C-alpha positions as a printed Julia matrix, in Angstrom:
176×3 Matrix{Float64}:
 28.85  -15.74  -57.05
 31.76  -14.15  -58.9
 33.27  -15.73  -62.0
 36.82  -14.35  -62.49
 36.99  -15.27  -66.18
 33.42  -14.28  -67.03
 32.74  -11.29  -64.77
 30.14  -10.86  -62.09
 27.47  -13.51  -61.46
 24.56  -13.65  -59.07
 23.56  -15.28  -55.82
 21.04  -17.68  -54.35
 18.09  -16.63  -52.21
 15.6   -18.37  -49.98
 12.75  -17.15  -47.82
 12.83  -17.95  -44.12
 10.3   -17.44  -41.34
 10.28  -17.27  -37.58
  7.41  -17.73  -35.16
  9.41  -16.94  -32.0
 10.48  -13.31  -32.56
 13.53  -14.25  -34.6
 15.25  -16.71  -32.22
 14.86  -19.58  -34.71
 14.38  -19.52  -38.46
 13.03  -22.13  -40.89
 13.33  -22.05  -44.69
 10.0   -22.01  -46.48
  9.66  -25.07  -48.72
 10.11  -24.39  -52.45
 11.39  -20.86  -51.77
 15.03  -21.37  -52.82
 15.79  -19.34  -55.92
 18.68  -18.15  -58.05
 19.64  -14.87  -59.69
 16.85  -12.64  -58.46
 15.3   -11.64  -55.16
 11.88  -12.97  -54.19
  8.9   -10.66  -54.11
  6.86  -10.7   -50.88
  3.53   -9.18  -49.91
  1.64   -9.51  -46.61
 -1.42   -7.23  -46.39
 -2.19   -8.65  -42.94
 -0.57  -10.9   -40.32
 -1.97  -14.17  -41.71
 -2.29  -13.72  -45.48
  0.77  -13.44  -47.72
  2.3   -14.18  -51.1
  5.79  -14.99  -52.34
  6.83  -14.95  -55.97
 10.15  -16.08  -57.35
 12.19  -18.1   -59.81
 13.56  -21.51  -58.82
 17.1   -22.63  -59.57
 15.72  -24.58  -62.56
 14.19  -21.29  -63.94
 10.61  -22.3   -63.15
  8.55  -19.4   -61.8
  5.83  -19.4   -59.14
  3.47  -17.48  -56.91
  2.78  -19.08  -53.52
  0.13  -18.05  -50.96
 -0.29  -18.6   -47.21
 -3.37  -18.05  -45.09
 -1.77  -19.13  -41.79
  1.14  -16.67  -41.35
  3.55  -18.78  -43.41
  3.15  -22.18  -41.75
  1.8   -23.66  -45.01
  2.05  -22.46  -48.62
  0.21  -23.44  -51.8
  1.16  -22.73  -55.39
 -1.25  -20.46  -57.25
  0.38  -19.77  -60.6
  3.54  -20.08  -62.66
  4.45  -16.39  -62.85
  7.29  -14.37  -61.4
  5.69  -11.16  -60.23
  8.31   -8.65  -59.16
  7.49   -5.64  -56.98
  4.41   -7.58  -55.89
  1.92   -5.77  -53.65
 -1.45   -7.12  -52.55
 -3.94   -4.43  -51.6
 -6.38   -6.99  -50.17
 -6.93  -10.75  -50.35
 -8.03  -10.6   -54.01
 -6.35   -7.59  -55.68
 -2.62   -7.58  -56.28
 -0.27   -5.64  -58.56
  3.35   -5.85  -59.61
  5.5    -6.21  -62.7
  6.6    -9.1   -64.86
  9.73   -9.0   -67.03
  9.59  -10.84  -70.37
 13.31  -10.69  -71.13
 13.22   -7.37  -72.95
 10.81   -5.17  -71.0
  8.64   -5.03  -67.89
  4.86   -5.12  -67.97
  2.37   -4.02  -65.31
  0.78   -7.12  -63.76
 -2.56   -7.26  -61.95
 -4.66  -10.01  -60.39
 -8.27   -9.81  -59.24
 -8.52  -13.41  -57.99
 -5.9   -13.59  -55.27
 -2.97  -14.46  -57.56
 -4.34  -17.37  -59.6
 -4.4   -15.44  -62.87
 -2.52  -12.29  -63.89
 -3.06   -9.81  -66.7
  0.03   -8.05  -68.05
  0.0    -4.75  -69.9
  2.72   -2.54  -71.31
  2.99    0.88  -69.72
  3.8     4.04  -71.69
  7.49    4.94  -72.11
  8.74    2.48  -69.46
 11.12   -0.3   -70.46
 12.03   -1.43  -66.93
  9.69   -1.13  -63.9
 11.68   -0.71  -60.7
  8.99    0.14  -58.12
  5.22   -0.38  -57.78
  3.16    1.22  -55.01
 -0.65    1.26  -54.7
 -2.8     2.89  -52.01
 -6.07    1.34  -53.21
 -6.98   -1.05  -56.03
 -7.41    2.03  -58.26
 -4.75    4.56  -57.12
 -1.1     3.73  -57.6
  2.32    4.62  -59.0
  5.01    2.89  -61.04
  8.6     4.13  -61.23
 11.04    2.94  -63.85
 13.31    3.88  -66.7
 13.11    4.06  -70.47
 16.16    1.78  -70.84
 17.38   -1.44  -69.22
 21.0    -0.24  -69.05
 22.69    0.11  -65.68
 24.37    3.26  -66.98
 22.74    6.63  -66.37
 23.8     7.89  -69.8
 20.69    8.23  -71.93
 18.27    6.83  -69.37
 15.24    8.78  -68.26
 13.49    8.12  -64.97
  9.72    7.93  -65.33
  7.0     7.96  -62.68
  3.51    6.93  -63.76
  0.29    7.47  -61.79
 -3.03    5.7   -62.28
 -6.44    6.38  -60.76
 -8.25    3.55  -62.57
 -6.28    0.46  -61.55
 -3.72    0.64  -64.34
 -6.0     1.06  -67.33
 -4.55    4.51  -68.0
 -1.43    6.31  -66.77
 -0.2     9.9   -66.43
  3.56   10.34  -66.79
  6.23   12.5   -65.17
  9.73   12.36  -66.68
 12.85   12.92  -64.6
 15.74   14.17  -66.78
 18.98   12.2   -66.46
 20.81   15.41  -65.52
 19.01   15.2   -62.18
 20.04   11.54  -61.77
 17.91    8.46  -61.46
 17.29    7.5   -57.83
 15.6     4.48  -56.3
């Protein structure tokens, strides 16, 4: 959406699936959302998760065990950058309105712990190789302007309990 008197707005999203190589698509029930993109994770062909925020601002994590034919609600979180390493361990980030926190589940997405990470105000990317080894990339400010922001990459080898930091000076630019 664009509001001429107010400035730029945002759009609507929904998640769709196909079971015939993309010839036909069906919207997944309860997947319509507003303002922000959904977060998806499929560690295998049958098991997957979707997290998002509904148009009424309610948040959710849904899971499928049959390649998306059926979904069940697991929790009322909006986990961005969600990545499941296996059927029980998942990671991502959750934004509380002022900063991002590292999110982790050990029970397949039913419950999530959220922890602040050093020097990062906004988490933009999360990538894990194993339940213990992973990286987070983000910035020290929420601003869309490069001025004053510092790109930060954090690495963990203990599942997010501790982090080692690498700062990227703004003079080099902040890249996705």
